[in-house]
Residue frames as a rotation matrix with the C-alpha (Angstrom) as fourth column:
MET 1
0.038 0.131 -0.991 7.56
0.762 0.638 0.113 -50.23
0.647 -0.759 -0.076 -12.35
ARG 2
0.555 0.140 0.820 6.91
-0.369 -0.842 0.393 -48.18
0.746 -0.521 -0.415 -9.23
ILE 3
-0.339 -0.797 -0.500 9.58
0.268 0.427 -0.864 -48.38
0.902 -0.426 0.068 -6.50
VAL 4
0.823 0.552 0.132 8.67
-0.042 -0.172 0.984 -48.78
0.566 -0.816 -0.118 -2.87
ALA 5
-0.348 -0.936 0.044 11.25
-0.059 -0.024 -0.998 -47.86
0.935 -0.350 -0.047 -0.20
PRO 6
0.524 0.541 -0.658 10.65
0.587 0.330 0.739 -49.11
0.617 -0.773 -0.145 3.35
ILE 7
-0.247 -0.548 0.799 11.44
-0.524 -0.618 -0.586 -47.10
0.815 -0.564 -0.135 6.45
MET 8
0.458 0.380 -0.804 11.75
0.362 0.746 0.559 -48.85
0.812 -0.547 0.204 9.79
PRO 9
-0.241 -0.515 0.822 12.63
-0.556 -0.621 -0.552 -46.50
0.796 -0.590 -0.136 12.67
ARG 10
-0.284 0.058 -0.957 12.93
0.563 0.818 -0.117 -48.25
0.776 -0.572 -0.266 16.05
ASN 11
-0.178 0.287 -0.941 12.04
0.904 -0.331 -0.271 -45.18
-0.389 -0.899 -0.200 18.16
PHE 12
0.798 0.583 -0.153 10.90
0.500 -0.782 -0.371 -41.56
-0.336 0.219 -0.916 17.93
GLU 13
0.256 -0.784 -0.565 14.48
-0.262 -0.619 0.740 -40.24
-0.930 -0.042 -0.364 17.68
GLU 14
-0.649 -0.516 0.559 15.21
0.326 0.475 0.817 -42.41
-0.687 0.713 -0.140 14.64
ALA 15
0.149 0.811 0.566 11.92
0.964 0.008 -0.266 -41.36
-0.221 0.585 -0.780 13.04
SER 16
0.834 0.203 -0.514 12.69
0.197 -0.978 -0.066 -37.68
-0.516 -0.046 -0.855 13.51
GLN 17
0.023 -0.939 -0.342 16.17
-0.373 -0.325 0.869 -38.12
-0.927 0.108 -0.358 12.00
ILE 18
0.213 0.103 0.972 15.07
0.719 0.656 -0.227 -39.78
-0.661 0.747 0.066 8.75
GLU 19
-0.597 -0.457 -0.659 16.69
-0.162 -0.736 0.657 -38.01
-0.786 0.499 0.366 5.79
VAL 20
0.409 0.905 0.121 13.78
-0.010 0.137 -0.991 -37.58
-0.913 0.404 0.065 3.42
SER 21
0.338 -0.324 -0.884 16.10
-0.880 -0.443 -0.174 -36.75
-0.335 0.836 -0.435 0.51
LYS 22
-0.701 -0.630 0.333 17.39
-0.507 0.770 0.388 -40.33
-0.501 0.103 -0.859 0.50
TYR 23
-0.376 0.683 0.627 13.95
0.440 0.727 -0.527 -41.38
-0.815 0.078 -0.574 -0.67
ASP 24
-0.240 0.279 -0.930 13.62
-0.576 -0.812 -0.095 -38.98
-0.781 0.513 0.356 -3.61
PHE 25
-0.714 -0.117 -0.690 13.75
-0.683 0.334 0.650 -41.76
0.154 0.935 -0.318 -6.20
ALA 26
-0.883 0.461 0.088 11.06
0.397 0.834 -0.382 -43.83
-0.249 -0.303 -0.920 -4.43
ASP 27
-0.627 0.745 0.228 7.48
-0.085 -0.356 0.931 -43.64
0.775 0.564 0.286 -5.70
LEU 28
0.602 0.797 0.046 6.00
-0.180 0.080 0.980 -44.92
0.778 -0.598 0.191 -2.46
ILE 29
-0.525 -0.692 0.496 7.15
-0.675 -0.016 -0.737 -45.11
0.518 -0.722 -0.459 1.15
GLU 30
0.348 0.593 -0.726 6.34
0.145 0.731 0.667 -48.18
0.926 -0.337 0.168 3.24
TRP 31
-0.104 -0.313 0.944 6.32
-0.890 -0.395 -0.229 -47.46
0.445 -0.864 -0.237 6.94
ARG 32
-0.028 0.011 -1.000 7.24
0.203 0.979 0.005 -50.75
0.979 -0.203 -0.030 8.62
ALA 33
0.198 0.219 0.955 5.81
-0.745 -0.599 0.292 -49.85
0.637 -0.770 0.045 12.01
ASP 34
0.907 0.190 -0.377 6.54
0.034 0.857 0.514 -53.34
0.421 -0.478 0.771 13.35
TYR 35
-0.046 -0.988 -0.150 10.08
0.513 0.105 -0.852 -52.23
0.857 -0.116 0.502 14.20
LEU 36
-0.462 0.014 0.887 8.60
-0.589 -0.753 -0.295 -50.15
0.663 -0.658 0.355 17.03
ALA 37
-0.948 0.300 -0.105 7.18
0.260 0.544 -0.798 -51.36
-0.182 -0.784 -0.594 20.32
LYS 38
-0.370 0.874 0.315 3.42
0.821 0.149 0.551 -51.60
0.435 0.462 -0.773 19.91
GLU 39
0.387 0.535 -0.751 2.80
0.854 -0.515 0.074 -48.89
-0.347 -0.670 -0.657 22.51
ASP 40
-0.317 -0.593 -0.740 5.04
0.248 -0.805 0.539 -46.44
-0.915 -0.012 0.402 20.59
ILE 41
-0.529 0.049 0.847 3.46
0.839 0.176 0.514 -46.72
-0.124 0.983 -0.134 17.15
LEU 42
0.494 0.804 0.330 0.77
0.830 -0.550 0.098 -44.06
0.260 0.225 -0.939 17.59
ALA 43
0.637 -0.329 -0.697 3.27
0.284 -0.740 0.610 -41.74
-0.716 -0.587 -0.378 19.30
VAL 44
-0.440 -0.898 -0.001 5.71
0.252 -0.124 0.960 -41.96
-0.862 0.422 0.280 16.39
ALA 45
0.024 0.555 0.832 3.07
0.949 0.249 -0.194 -41.77
-0.314 0.794 -0.520 13.63
PRO 46
0.860 0.353 -0.369 2.87
0.240 -0.917 -0.319 -37.91
-0.451 0.185 -0.873 13.53
ALA 47
0.089 -0.916 -0.392 6.61
-0.397 -0.393 0.829 -37.67
-0.914 0.082 -0.398 12.79
ILE 48
-0.561 -0.287 0.776 6.38
0.459 0.673 0.580 -40.18
-0.689 0.682 -0.246 9.95
PHE 49
0.191 0.746 0.638 3.36
0.963 -0.018 -0.267 -38.69
-0.188 0.666 -0.722 8.20
GLU 50
0.787 -0.007 -0.616 4.65
0.020 -0.999 0.037 -35.13
-0.616 -0.042 -0.787 8.62
LYS 51
-0.210 -0.972 -0.106 8.02
-0.199 -0.064 0.978 -36.02
-0.957 0.226 -0.180 7.10
PHE 52
-0.870 -0.117 0.478 6.40
0.369 0.488 0.791 -37.66
-0.326 0.865 -0.382 4.09
THR 53
0.056 0.882 -0.467 3.58
0.089 -0.471 -0.878 -35.21
-0.994 0.008 -0.105 3.51
GLY 54
0.357 0.164 -0.920 2.57
-0.811 -0.434 -0.392 -35.31
-0.463 0.886 -0.022 -0.13
ARG 55
-0.652 -0.593 -0.472 4.10
-0.737 0.642 0.211 -38.76
0.178 0.486 -0.856 -0.63
GLU 56
0.424 0.778 -0.464 2.18
-0.591 0.626 0.509 -42.01
0.687 0.059 0.725 -0.97
VAL 57
-0.536 -0.583 0.610 2.58
-0.837 0.272 -0.475 -44.05
0.111 -0.766 -0.634 2.20
ILE 58
0.164 0.488 -0.857 1.88
-0.153 0.871 0.467 -47.72
0.975 0.055 0.217 2.89
PHE 59
0.009 -0.117 0.993 1.24
-0.994 -0.113 -0.004 -48.53
0.113 -0.987 -0.118 6.55
THR 60
0.261 -0.032 -0.965 2.52
-0.251 0.963 -0.100 -52.02
0.932 0.268 0.244 7.41
LEU 61
0.222 -0.196 0.955 2.59
-0.946 0.194 0.259 -54.06
-0.236 -0.961 -0.142 10.60
ARG 62
0.169 -0.230 -0.958 4.57
-0.542 0.790 -0.285 -57.09
0.823 0.568 0.009 9.50
THR 63
0.697 0.184 0.693 4.15
-0.710 0.305 0.634 -59.74
-0.095 -0.934 0.343 12.18
LYS 64
-0.221 -0.896 0.385 6.72
-0.816 0.386 0.430 -62.32
-0.534 -0.220 -0.817 13.15
LYS 65
0.070 0.291 0.954 4.72
0.136 0.945 -0.298 -65.16
-0.988 0.151 0.026 11.61
GLU 66
0.847 0.214 0.487 5.11
0.496 0.013 -0.868 -63.45
-0.192 0.977 -0.095 8.23
GLY 67
0.193 -0.928 0.319 8.74
0.904 0.041 -0.426 -62.40
0.382 0.370 0.846 8.59
GLY 68
0.384 0.049 0.922 8.29
0.000 -0.999 0.053 -59.19
0.923 -0.021 -0.384 10.57
GLU 69
-0.621 -0.781 0.061 9.27
0.061 -0.126 -0.990 -57.91
0.781 -0.611 0.126 13.99
ILE 70
-0.649 0.428 0.629 6.10
-0.754 -0.475 -0.454 -57.73
0.105 -0.769 0.631 16.08
CYS 71
-0.800 0.484 -0.355 3.64
0.483 0.870 0.096 -60.06
0.355 -0.094 -0.930 17.78
LEU 72
-0.772 0.607 0.190 0.05
-0.635 -0.751 -0.180 -58.85
0.034 -0.259 0.965 18.10
THR 73
-0.567 0.711 0.416 -3.23
0.327 0.658 -0.678 -60.35
-0.756 -0.248 -0.606 19.14
ASP 74
-0.362 0.548 0.754 -6.08
0.912 0.039 0.409 -60.19
0.195 0.835 -0.514 16.62
GLU 75
0.653 0.708 -0.269 -7.58
0.754 -0.641 0.143 -57.31
-0.071 -0.296 -0.952 18.55
GLU 76
0.197 -0.682 -0.704 -4.30
0.240 -0.663 0.709 -55.35
-0.951 -0.308 0.033 18.79
TYR 77
-0.699 -0.509 0.502 -3.56
0.557 0.053 0.829 -55.80
-0.449 0.859 0.246 15.10
VAL 78
-0.105 0.761 0.641 -6.96
0.919 -0.173 0.355 -54.61
0.381 0.626 -0.681 13.89
SER 79
0.682 0.388 -0.620 -7.13
0.657 -0.697 0.287 -51.79
-0.320 -0.603 -0.730 16.42
LEU 80
-0.153 -0.836 -0.526 -3.79
0.279 -0.547 0.789 -50.34
-0.948 -0.026 0.317 15.35
LEU 81
-0.731 -0.070 0.678 -4.70
0.679 0.013 0.734 -50.53
-0.060 0.997 0.038 11.66
LYS 82
0.231 0.937 0.263 -8.03
0.906 -0.305 0.293 -48.80
0.355 0.171 -0.919 12.30
GLU 83
0.580 -0.026 -0.814 -6.56
0.520 -0.757 0.395 -46.05
-0.627 -0.653 -0.426 14.46
VAL 84
-0.527 -0.816 -0.239 -3.82
0.273 -0.428 0.862 -45.15
-0.805 0.389 0.448 11.98
GLN 85
-0.593 0.378 0.711 -6.33
0.779 0.043 0.626 -45.23
0.206 0.925 -0.320 9.14
ALA 86
0.445 0.880 -0.164 -8.80
0.890 -0.415 0.187 -42.99
0.096 -0.229 -0.969 10.99
ILE 87
0.528 -0.273 -0.804 -6.24
0.337 -0.802 0.493 -40.38
-0.779 -0.532 -0.331 12.00
TYR 88
-0.234 -0.843 -0.484 -3.71
-0.228 -0.436 0.871 -40.33
-0.945 0.314 -0.090 9.16
GLN 89
0.755 0.655 0.041 -5.47
-0.151 0.235 -0.960 -41.99
-0.638 0.719 0.277 6.21
PRO 90
-0.394 -0.919 0.025 -2.40
-0.299 0.154 0.942 -43.59
-0.869 0.364 -0.335 4.61
ASP 91
-0.197 0.284 -0.938 -2.71
-0.978 -0.121 0.168 -44.32
-0.066 0.951 0.302 0.92
TYR 92
0.110 0.164 -0.980 -2.42
-0.345 0.931 0.117 -48.06
0.932 0.326 0.158 1.54
VAL 93
0.135 -0.064 0.989 -2.88
-0.971 0.190 0.145 -50.31
-0.197 -0.980 -0.037 4.59
ASP 94
-0.508 -0.396 -0.765 -1.25
-0.546 0.835 -0.069 -53.75
0.666 0.382 -0.641 4.54
PHE 95
0.306 0.636 0.708 -3.41
-0.928 0.364 0.074 -56.57
-0.211 -0.681 0.702 5.94
GLU 96
-0.791 -0.609 -0.064 -1.92
-0.612 0.785 0.092 -60.03
-0.006 0.112 -0.994 6.48
TYR 97
-0.036 0.956 -0.291 -4.98
-0.909 0.089 0.408 -61.85
0.416 0.279 0.866 5.18
PHE 98
0.223 0.156 -0.962 -4.17
-0.075 0.987 0.143 -65.46
0.972 0.041 0.232 5.99
SER 99
-0.755 -0.525 -0.393 -2.77
0.370 0.155 -0.916 -64.65
0.542 -0.837 0.078 9.44
TYR 100
-0.867 0.466 -0.180 -5.78
-0.090 -0.499 -0.862 -62.55
-0.491 -0.731 0.474 10.44
LYS 101
-0.860 0.510 -0.025 -8.46
0.091 0.202 0.975 -64.05
0.503 0.836 -0.220 8.22
SER 102
-0.276 0.781 -0.560 -10.99
0.945 0.327 -0.011 -64.22
0.174 -0.533 -0.828 11.07
GLN 103
-0.207 0.126 -0.970 -10.78
0.495 -0.842 -0.215 -60.44
-0.844 -0.524 0.112 11.39
PHE 104
-0.861 -0.258 0.438 -11.22
0.503 -0.313 0.806 -59.63
-0.071 0.914 0.399 7.69
ASP 105
0.013 0.956 0.295 -14.86
0.906 -0.136 0.400 -58.70
0.423 0.262 -0.868 8.05
GLN 106
0.466 0.088 -0.880 -13.73
0.653 -0.705 0.276 -55.76
-0.596 -0.704 -0.386 10.19
MET 107
-0.511 -0.790 -0.338 -11.68
0.251 -0.514 0.820 -54.43
-0.822 0.335 0.461 7.27
LEU 108
-0.132 0.497 0.858 -14.46
0.966 0.260 -0.003 -54.26
-0.225 0.828 -0.514 4.67
GLU 109
0.802 0.471 -0.367 -14.78
0.421 -0.882 -0.210 -50.48
-0.423 0.014 -0.906 5.08
PHE 110
-0.015 -0.910 -0.414 -11.16
-0.097 -0.411 0.907 -50.04
-0.995 0.054 -0.083 3.91
SER 111
0.951 0.308 0.026 -10.80
0.008 0.058 -0.998 -49.17
-0.309 0.950 0.052 0.22
ASN 112
0.531 -0.835 -0.144 -7.00
-0.789 -0.425 -0.443 -49.04
0.309 0.349 -0.885 0.39
LEU 113
0.655 -0.231 0.719 -6.13
-0.409 0.692 0.595 -52.55
-0.635 -0.684 0.359 1.51
VAL 114
-0.122 -0.703 -0.701 -3.01
-0.880 0.404 -0.252 -54.41
0.460 0.586 -0.668 0.42
LEU 115
0.833 0.380 0.403 -4.02
-0.520 0.787 0.333 -58.02
-0.190 -0.487 0.853 1.10
SER 116
0.109 -0.954 -0.280 -0.72
-0.931 0.001 -0.366 -59.70
0.349 0.301 -0.888 1.68
TYR 117
0.994 0.026 0.108 0.79
-0.061 0.938 0.340 -63.15
-0.093 -0.345 0.934 2.05
HIS 118
0.275 -0.961 -0.040 4.44
-0.893 -0.240 -0.380 -63.70
0.355 0.140 -0.924 2.96
ASN 119
0.991 -0.042 0.130 6.23
-0.006 0.937 0.350 -67.03
-0.137 -0.348 0.928 3.20
PHE 120
0.438 -0.898 -0.046 9.94
-0.899 -0.438 -0.003 -66.82
-0.017 0.042 -0.999 4.03
GLU 121
-0.034 -0.409 0.912 10.32
-0.443 0.824 0.353 -70.65
-0.896 -0.392 -0.209 4.06
GLU 122
-0.609 -0.073 0.790 9.02
0.475 0.764 0.437 -71.84
-0.635 0.641 -0.431 0.72
THR 123
-0.682 0.559 -0.472 6.94
-0.727 -0.450 0.519 -71.34
0.078 0.697 0.713 -2.37
PRO 124
-0.396 0.533 0.747 3.81
-0.404 0.630 -0.664 -73.26
-0.825 -0.565 -0.034 -1.34
GLU 125
-0.891 0.056 0.450 2.26
0.365 0.678 0.638 -75.85
-0.269 0.733 -0.624 -3.62
ASN 126
0.058 0.992 0.115 -1.12
0.968 -0.028 -0.251 -74.13
-0.246 0.126 -0.961 -3.36
LEU 127
-0.747 -0.437 -0.501 0.23
0.348 -0.899 0.265 -70.83
-0.566 0.024 0.824 -4.73
MET 128
-0.824 0.485 0.294 -2.48
0.179 -0.269 0.946 -70.66
0.538 0.832 0.135 -7.39
GLU 129
0.066 0.896 -0.439 -5.16
0.844 0.184 0.504 -71.03
0.532 -0.404 -0.744 -4.73
ILE 130
-0.189 -0.241 -0.952 -3.60
0.784 -0.621 0.002 -68.19
-0.591 -0.746 0.306 -2.75
PHE 131
-0.990 -0.136 -0.029 -3.68
0.081 -0.731 0.678 -65.96
-0.114 0.669 0.735 -5.83
SER 132
-0.519 0.852 0.076 -7.31
0.398 0.161 0.903 -66.96
0.757 0.499 -0.422 -6.45
GLU 133
0.118 0.622 -0.774 -8.55
0.984 0.033 0.177 -66.31
0.135 -0.782 -0.608 -2.93
LEU 134
-0.418 -0.345 -0.840 -6.88
0.539 -0.839 0.076 -62.92
-0.731 -0.421 0.537 -2.59
THR 135
-0.995 0.037 0.096 -8.02
0.065 -0.499 0.864 -61.88
0.080 0.866 0.494 -6.07
SER 136
-0.340 0.938 -0.071 -11.63
0.705 0.304 0.640 -62.86
0.622 0.168 -0.765 -5.34
LEU 137
0.085 0.342 -0.936 -11.73
0.934 -0.356 -0.044 -60.27
-0.348 -0.870 -0.349 -2.53
THR 138
0.351 0.019 0.936 -10.86
0.731 -0.631 -0.261 -57.42
0.586 0.776 -0.235 -4.97
PRO 139
0.421 -0.284 -0.861 -8.58
0.671 -0.541 0.506 -55.41
-0.610 -0.792 -0.037 -2.67
ARG 140
0.804 -0.248 -0.541 -6.67
-0.434 -0.867 -0.247 -52.38
-0.407 0.433 -0.804 -3.82
VAL 141
0.021 -0.869 -0.495 -3.56
-0.929 0.166 -0.330 -54.56
0.369 0.467 -0.804 -4.10
VAL 142
0.997 0.069 -0.032 -2.81
-0.056 0.949 0.309 -58.29
0.052 -0.307 0.950 -3.92
LYS 143
0.275 -0.958 0.083 0.69
-0.912 -0.287 -0.294 -58.80
0.306 0.005 -0.952 -2.51
ILE 144
0.998 0.009 0.055 2.49
-0.022 0.970 0.243 -62.15
-0.051 -0.244 0.969 -2.48
ALA 145
0.218 -0.976 -0.004 6.11
-0.918 -0.203 -0.341 -62.78
0.332 0.078 -0.940 -1.43
VAL 146
0.973 0.132 0.187 7.52
-0.186 0.935 0.303 -66.31
-0.135 -0.330 0.934 -1.30
MET 147
0.116 -0.988 0.106 10.88
-0.783 -0.025 0.622 -68.02
-0.611 -0.155 -0.776 -0.98
PRO 148
0.741 0.155 -0.654 12.04
-0.606 0.573 -0.551 -70.20
0.289 0.805 0.518 -3.91
LYS 149
0.468 -0.607 0.642 14.12
-0.232 0.617 0.752 -73.35
-0.853 -0.501 0.148 -3.63
ASN 150
-0.342 -0.581 0.739 14.87
0.645 0.426 0.634 -73.58
-0.683 0.693 0.229 -7.33
GLU 151
-0.949 -0.120 -0.292 14.64
-0.105 -0.752 0.651 -71.63
-0.298 0.648 0.701 -10.58
GLN 152
-0.663 0.746 0.063 11.31
0.460 0.339 0.821 -73.24
0.591 0.573 -0.568 -11.56
GLU 153
-0.016 0.677 -0.736 9.61
0.989 -0.098 -0.111 -71.86
-0.147 -0.730 -0.668 -8.46
VAL 154
-0.579 -0.241 -0.779 10.76
0.143 -0.971 0.194 -68.36
-0.802 0.001 0.597 -9.45
LEU 155
-0.975 0.183 -0.128 9.31
-0.157 -0.155 0.975 -68.86
0.159 0.971 0.179 -12.90
ASP 156
-0.417 0.873 -0.254 6.06
0.829 0.480 0.288 -70.26
0.373 -0.090 -0.923 -11.42
LEU 157
-0.136 0.358 -0.924 5.52
0.687 -0.638 -0.348 -67.13
-0.714 -0.682 -0.159 -9.30
MET 158
-0.736 -0.225 -0.639 6.20
-0.218 -0.814 0.538 -64.92
-0.641 0.535 0.550 -12.33
ASN 159
-0.917 0.396 -0.043 3.94
0.122 0.382 0.916 -66.99
0.380 0.835 -0.399 -14.57
TYR 160
-0.260 0.844 -0.469 1.07
0.966 0.236 -0.110 -66.98
0.018 -0.482 -0.876 -12.07
THR 161
-0.308 0.086 -0.948 1.36
0.332 -0.924 -0.191 -63.22
-0.892 -0.373 0.256 -11.72
ARG 162
-0.906 -0.076 -0.416 1.23
-0.342 -0.446 0.827 -62.70
-0.248 0.892 0.378 -15.46
GLY 163
-0.768 0.633 -0.097 -1.71
0.441 0.633 0.636 -65.06
0.464 0.446 -0.766 -15.81
PHE 164
-0.125 0.755 -0.643 -3.81
0.958 -0.076 -0.275 -63.54
-0.257 -0.651 -0.714 -13.05
LYS 165
-0.463 -0.069 -0.884 -3.05
0.034 -0.998 0.060 -59.99
-0.886 -0.002 0.464 -14.22
THR 166
-0.984 0.107 -0.145 -4.13
-0.149 -0.033 0.988 -60.90
0.101 0.994 0.048 -17.74
LEU 167
-0.477 0.847 -0.235 -7.41
0.697 0.527 0.486 -62.31
0.535 0.068 -0.842 -16.44
ASN 168
0.490 0.586 -0.645 -7.93
0.863 -0.431 0.264 -59.45
-0.123 -0.686 -0.717 -13.95
PRO 169
-0.139 -0.683 0.717 -6.47
0.787 -0.516 -0.339 -56.35
0.601 0.517 0.609 -15.64
GLU 170
0.404 0.353 0.844 -8.09
-0.131 -0.891 0.435 -53.93
0.905 -0.287 -0.314 -13.16
GLN 171
0.985 -0.043 -0.168 -6.51
0.173 0.286 0.942 -55.65
0.008 -0.957 0.289 -10.16
ASP 172
0.393 -0.905 0.165 -3.09
-0.780 -0.423 -0.460 -54.50
0.486 0.053 -0.872 -8.94
TYR 173
0.920 -0.232 -0.315 -0.65
0.328 0.897 0.297 -57.27
0.214 -0.377 0.901 -8.08
VAL 174
0.380 -0.877 0.294 2.64
-0.874 -0.444 -0.197 -56.94
0.304 -0.182 -0.935 -6.25
THR 175
0.998 -0.013 0.060 4.63
-0.004 0.961 0.278 -60.17
-0.061 -0.278 0.959 -6.23
MET 176
0.270 -0.959 -0.088 8.18
-0.906 -0.222 -0.360 -61.23
0.326 0.177 -0.929 -5.59
SER 177
0.821 -0.259 -0.509 10.26
0.324 0.945 0.041 -64.34
0.471 -0.198 0.860 -5.28
MET 178
0.887 -0.398 0.234 12.71
-0.451 -0.639 0.623 -63.63
-0.099 -0.658 -0.746 -2.48
GLY 179
0.488 -0.806 0.335 16.41
0.212 0.482 0.850 -64.29
-0.847 -0.344 0.406 -1.99
LYS 180
-0.410 -0.759 -0.505 19.23
-0.429 -0.328 0.842 -64.16
-0.805 0.562 -0.191 -4.54
LEU 181
-0.768 0.122 0.628 17.51
0.480 0.759 0.440 -66.74
-0.423 0.639 -0.642 -6.66
GLY 182
0.120 0.968 0.218 14.38
0.950 -0.048 -0.310 -64.62
-0.289 0.245 -0.925 -6.98
LYS 183
-0.387 -0.316 -0.866 15.99
0.266 -0.938 0.223 -61.28
-0.883 -0.144 0.447 -7.75
ILE 184
-0.965 0.003 0.263 14.92
0.260 -0.138 0.956 -61.47
0.039 0.990 0.132 -11.37
SER 185
-0.117 0.993 -0.009 11.26
0.952 0.115 0.283 -61.28
0.282 0.025 -0.959 -10.25
ARG 186
0.204 0.136 -0.970 11.98
0.626 -0.780 0.022 -57.88
-0.753 -0.611 -0.244 -8.65
LEU 187
-0.647 -0.565 -0.511 13.45
-0.046 -0.640 0.767 -56.58
-0.761 0.520 0.389 -11.89
ALA 188
-0.945 0.269 0.185 10.79
0.263 0.290 0.920 -57.96
0.194 0.918 -0.345 -14.24
SER 189
-0.621 0.738 -0.264 7.80
0.230 -0.150 -0.962 -56.34
-0.749 -0.658 -0.076 -12.52
ASP 190
-0.238 0.560 -0.793 6.39
-0.756 -0.620 -0.211 -54.62
-0.610 0.550 0.571 -15.60
THR 191
-0.654 -0.076 -0.753 6.74
-0.657 0.550 0.515 -57.76
0.375 0.831 -0.410 -17.74
ILE 192
-0.871 0.261 -0.416 5.01
0.354 0.921 -0.164 -60.09
0.340 -0.290 -0.895 -15.30
GLY 193
-0.016 0.938 0.345 2.26
0.225 -0.333 0.916 -57.64
0.974 0.092 -0.206 -14.29
SER 194
0.126 -0.028 -0.992 3.52
0.991 0.041 0.125 -56.67
0.037 -0.999 0.033 -10.82
SER 195
0.768 0.374 0.520 2.87
0.442 -0.897 -0.007 -53.00
0.464 0.235 -0.854 -10.03
TRP 196
0.773 -0.487 0.406 5.59
-0.628 -0.675 0.387 -52.33
0.085 -0.554 -0.828 -7.45
THR 197
0.379 -0.719 -0.583 9.10
0.482 0.691 -0.538 -53.47
0.790 -0.077 0.608 -6.58
PHE 198
0.994 -0.003 -0.109 10.76
0.099 -0.389 0.916 -52.91
-0.045 -0.921 -0.387 -3.21
ALA 199
0.291 -0.940 0.180 14.18
0.370 -0.063 -0.927 -51.35
0.882 0.336 0.329 -2.78
ALA 200
0.528 -0.169 -0.832 16.32
0.848 0.056 0.527 -50.79
-0.042 -0.984 0.173 0.32
VAL 201
0.768 -0.330 0.549 17.78
-0.189 -0.935 -0.299 -47.44
0.612 0.126 -0.781 1.41
ASP 202
0.047 -0.758 0.650 19.73
-0.984 -0.147 -0.100 -48.45
0.171 -0.635 -0.753 4.51
ASP 203
-0.712 -0.217 0.668 18.70
-0.445 0.875 -0.191 -51.92
-0.543 -0.433 -0.720 5.70
VAL 204
-0.716 0.463 -0.523 16.91
-0.334 0.430 0.839 -54.58
0.613 0.775 -0.154 3.66
THR 205
-0.274 0.704 0.655 13.51
-0.906 0.041 -0.422 -55.77
-0.324 -0.709 0.626 4.87
ALA 206
0.789 0.464 0.404 13.45
-0.308 0.866 -0.393 -58.98
-0.532 0.185 0.826 2.83
PRO 207
-0.075 -0.878 0.473 16.10
0.170 0.456 0.873 -61.29
-0.983 0.146 0.116 1.30
GLY 208
-0.247 -0.140 0.959 17.14
0.932 0.235 0.275 -60.32
-0.264 0.962 0.072 -2.21
GLN 209
0.789 0.555 -0.264 16.11
0.481 -0.825 -0.296 -56.69
-0.382 0.106 -0.918 -1.97
ILE 210
-0.004 -0.744 0.668 18.08
0.928 -0.251 -0.275 -54.37
0.373 0.619 0.692 -4.23
THR 211
-0.484 -0.216 -0.848 19.25
0.651 -0.736 -0.184 -50.94
-0.584 -0.641 0.497 -3.09
LEU 212
0.535 0.785 -0.312 17.24
0.412 -0.565 -0.715 -47.88
-0.737 0.254 -0.626 -4.14
PRO 213
0.108 -0.517 -0.849 20.09
-0.640 -0.690 0.339 -46.28
-0.761 0.507 -0.405 -6.16
ASN 214
-0.865 -0.454 0.214 20.67
-0.171 0.666 0.726 -49.53
-0.472 0.591 -0.654 -8.05
MET 215
-0.237 0.864 0.444 16.97
0.769 0.446 -0.458 -50.05
-0.594 0.233 -0.770 -8.66
GLN 216
0.517 0.384 -0.765 16.68
-0.076 -0.869 -0.488 -46.52
-0.853 0.310 -0.420 -10.03
LYS 217
-0.402 -0.737 -0.543 19.56
-0.703 -0.132 0.699 -47.23
-0.587 0.663 -0.465 -12.44
ILE 218
-0.834 0.134 0.536 17.92
0.318 0.909 0.268 -50.51
-0.451 0.394 -0.801 -13.49
ARG 219
0.207 0.978 -0.013 14.61
0.595 -0.136 -0.792 -48.77
-0.776 0.157 -0.610 -14.08
GLU 220
0.279 -0.175 -0.944 16.32
-0.548 -0.836 -0.007 -46.15
-0.788 0.520 -0.330 -16.25
VAL 221
-0.784 -0.613 -0.097 17.99
-0.454 0.461 0.763 -48.89
-0.423 0.642 -0.639 -18.32
LEU 222
-0.623 0.591 0.513 14.73
0.604 0.780 -0.164 -50.85
-0.497 0.208 -0.843 -18.69
ASP 223
0.365 0.829 -0.424 12.86
0.366 -0.546 -0.753 -47.70
-0.856 0.120 -0.503 -19.71
GLU 224
-0.415 -0.573 -0.707 15.29
-0.447 -0.548 0.707 -46.90
-0.793 0.609 -0.029 -22.54
ASP 225
0.695 0.638 -0.332 14.00
-0.565 0.199 -0.801 -47.37
-0.445 0.744 0.499 -26.07
């Protein structure tokens, strides 16, 4: 499994003070730019990309309707994604597909899209349809995060991931069942066909996230013969 560590500075000072060494065990860095005011994102971007030069970076604007910190119009959302892509060319750009579906045709030039769906309330009954629609668009990564209410819903998410990965071996999937109940899905990434797992350095960005040091230990144990 590849470990993603989010960073979420709230201003330029916090961005400039990030201790890069804390992220040594992470394979990818997710910049959660939604913790900034929208007018500050482009001003802070140089500090972020300079600090993590040579590292794979995911640029994410997680909006409030999908569990994030920012509210953006369709035009603001797409404009910020396009500007950051044009100037800094992050390795991955997260796009909240179902929240901004009407704008998807503007993203067709992107070859690095993480098409994402986040539901912090439930595991929806149409989960298979969500998998199918995102998979049909053949993005770089399909990302799905849902909240379980029981153990079966955790197993359903894991089973769907394994099934879709088996049928679409070239497609990268990143899936997680959130909260304490879903922690097992974060640990079983390789088994279920999920390419990444997310781990917290200072503050968690989703319920059930495991710390980076603990995730590194778990990975070492799982990798033992």
